[in-house]
C-alpha positions in Angstrom: -0.1 0.3 0.2 1.0 3.4 -0.9 1.1 6.3 1.0 -1.2 8.1 -2.2 -4.7 8.2 -1.1 -7.4 6.3 -3.5 -10.2 8.8 -2.7 -14.1 7.3 -3.8 -16.4 8.9 -4.8 -20.0 7.9 -4.2 -23.7 8.5 -4.0 -26.4 7.9 -5.6 -27.5 8.7 -9.2 -27.6 12.0 -9.9 -25.9 13.0 -6.6 -23.2 14.9 -8.6 -20.5 12.2 -8.2 -19.3 13.7 -11.7 -19.9 17.3 -10.5 -17.5 16.9 -7.7 -14.6 14.9 -9.7 -15.0 17.6 -12.7 -14.3 20.3 -9.9 -11.8 18.7 -8.1 -9.6 18.2 -11.1 -10.6 22.0 -12.3 -8.5 22.7 -8.7 -5.6 20.4 -9.6 -4.9 22.2 -13.1 -5.4 25.8 -11.6 -3.2 24.9 -8.7 -0.3 23.6 -10.9 -0.6 26.5 -13.4 0.2 28.8 -10.8 3.0 27.2 -9.7 4.7 27.2 -12.6 3.7 30.5 -13.3 5.1 31.5 -9.9 8.4 29.5 -11.0 8.9 30.5 -14.7 9.1 26.9 -15.0 7.8 25.1 -18.4 6.3 21.8 -16.8 5.0 20.9 -20.6 6.2 17.6 -20.9 4.3 16.5 -17.3 0.9 14.9 -17.8 -1.3 15.7 -15.0 -3.9 14.5 -15.3 -5.2 10.9 -16.8 -8.0 8.4 -17.1 -11.5 8.0 -18.1 -14.9 9.5 -16.9 -18.5 8.7 -18.0 -20.7 10.9 -19.9 -24.9 11.0 -19.7 -26.2 10.6 -23.3 -29.2 12.9 -23.2 -32.3 12.9 -25.8 -34.1 16.4 -24.2 -33.9 15.3 -20.2 -34.2 11.9 -20.4 -30.9 9.9 -20.1 -31.0 7.4 -23.0 -27.2 6.3 -22.9 -23.7 6.4 -21.2 -20.0 7.7 -23.0 -16.6 6.7 -21.9 -14.2 9.6 -22.5 -10.5 9.6 -22.5 -9.9 12.3 -20.3 -6.2 13.1 -22.2 -7.5 12.4 -25.6 -10.7 12.9 -26.2 -11.3 10.2 -27.3 -15.1 8.5 -26.4 -17.7 5.7 -27.1 -21.0 4.9 -26.3 -20.6 1.9 -23.7 -24.4 1.4 -22.5 -27.8 2.7 -24.5 -31.7 2.2 -24.4 -31.4 1.8 -28.2 -28.4 -1.0 -28.1 -29.6 -4.5 -28.4 -27.1 -5.7 -26.8 -27.5 -9.6 -25.3 -25.8 -8.0 -22.5 -28.7 -5.3 -20.4 -28.2 -3.5 -17.4 -31.1 -1.5 -15.9 -32.6 -1.3 -19.5 -29.6 -0.4 -21.5 -27.7 -2.4 -23.9 -23.9 -3.0 -23.2 -20.8 -2.7 -25.3 -18.0 -4.0 -23.6 -15.9 -3.9 -26.6 -17.1 0.1 -26.7 -15.8 0.6 -23.3 -12.8 -1.6 -23.5 -11.7 0.5 -26.8 -11.3 3.8 -25.0 -11.3 2.9 -21.1 -8.5 0.5 -21.2 -5.7 2.6 -23.3 -6.6 5.8 -20.8 -6.6 3.7 -18.2 -3.2 2.4 -19.1 -2.1 5.9 -20.1 -2.6 7.2 -16.8 -1.0 4.9 -14.9 1.8 5.0 -16.6 2.8 8.2 -17.3 0.1 11.2 -15.1 0.5 12.3 -11.7 -3.1 11.9 -11.2 -5.5 9.0 -11.8 -8.8 9.1 -12.9 -11.7 6.4 -13.2 -15.3 7.3 -13.4 -17.0 5.3 -12.9 -16.3 2.3 -11.8 -20.6 0.7 -11.3 -22.7 -1.1 -12.9 -22.0 -1.1 -16.7 -18.3 -1.2 -16.7 -17.9 -4.2 -14.5 -19.8 -6.3 -17.1 -16.0 -6.2 -18.9 -13.4 -8.7 -17.2 -11.3 -6.9 -18.8 -11.9 -3.3 -17.3 -12.2 -4.9 -14.1 -8.6 -6.1 -14.3 -6.8 -3.0 -15.8 -8.9 -1.3 -12.9 -7.3 -3.8 -10.1 -3.7 -3.8 -11.7 -3.9 0.4 -11.6 -4.6 0.2 -8.0 -1.6 -1.5 -7.0 0.2 1.9 -8.5 1.0 4.4 -5.6 -0.1 7.7 -7.4 -2.9 9.6 -6.4 -6.4 8.4 -7.7 -9.7 9.3 -8.2 -13.0 7.2 -8.5 -16.2 7.2 -8.9 -17.7 4.5 -7.2 -21.6 2.8 -7.7 -23.2 3.1 -4.2 -25.3 -0.1 -4.1 -22.8 -2.3 -6.8 -22.0 -5.1 -4.6 -19.6 -6.3 -7.7 -16.4 -7.5 -5.4 -14.0 -5.1 -7.6 -16.0 -2.4 -5.8 -15.9 -4.6 -2.3 -12.3 -4.5 -2.8 -11.8 -1.0 -3.2 -14.1 0.2 -0.3 -11.5 -2.7 1.7 -8.6 -0.8 0.9 -6.4 0.1 3.1 -5.4 3.5 1.5 -9.0 3.8 0.3 -10.8 6.5 1.1 -14.3 6.6 0.2 -16.7 9.9 0.6 -20.3 10.2 -0.3 -21.6 13.0 -2.1 -24.8 14.7 -0.9 -27.2 17.7 -1.5 -25.7 19.1 1.6 -22.1 18.5 0.9 -22.1 18.5 -2.6 -20.5 22.3 -2.7 -18.1 22.0 -0.5 -16.5 18.3 -1.0 -14.3 19.0 -3.9 -12.3 21.5 -1.7 -12.0 18.5 0.8 -11.2 16.3 -1.2 -8.7 18.5 -3.2 -6.7 18.9 0.3 -6.7 15.0 1.1 -4.7 14.7 -2.4 -2.3 18.0 -1.7 -0.7 16.5 1.6 0.2 13.8 -0.6 1.8 14.8 -4.0 
């Protein structure tokens, strides 16, 4: 177990997990830019943040699916959609594990090898349908670097159970009450180690 925290953000659907995560990443980038400006150095070769995030696909106000996005390259793929007639269905969505793997795996591998901060948003009911994804996340968690994870609150999948049990994991729940302040708290936890 390393010194860098694996911070898991959890909460009910639509609780704002991704918004909290996005705010933390903005704070990390802003802080690094201030450091660079104050030192006048060139850190352009440093890969600060890498990994993947999940974004909803909306049809008006209705969620009809989810995309995975590589934070570094912007590559994206639809991993779950109501119109997808996949044999694997979760919560009414057809799951495309190959699409997930085509974007999420390289994104996580790159973050694991080259970035200072690793982001995996979200480890949930769709993504754990891919054994390859689960294995890649397990390997990434063995690397000692600050890691931000968005975790499905109710999933009983062994991967999520294992993350919750880790000595170096801090799991924080997003609620309507703490949503505004949580990014600052998590950023402070991360700053103490990198």
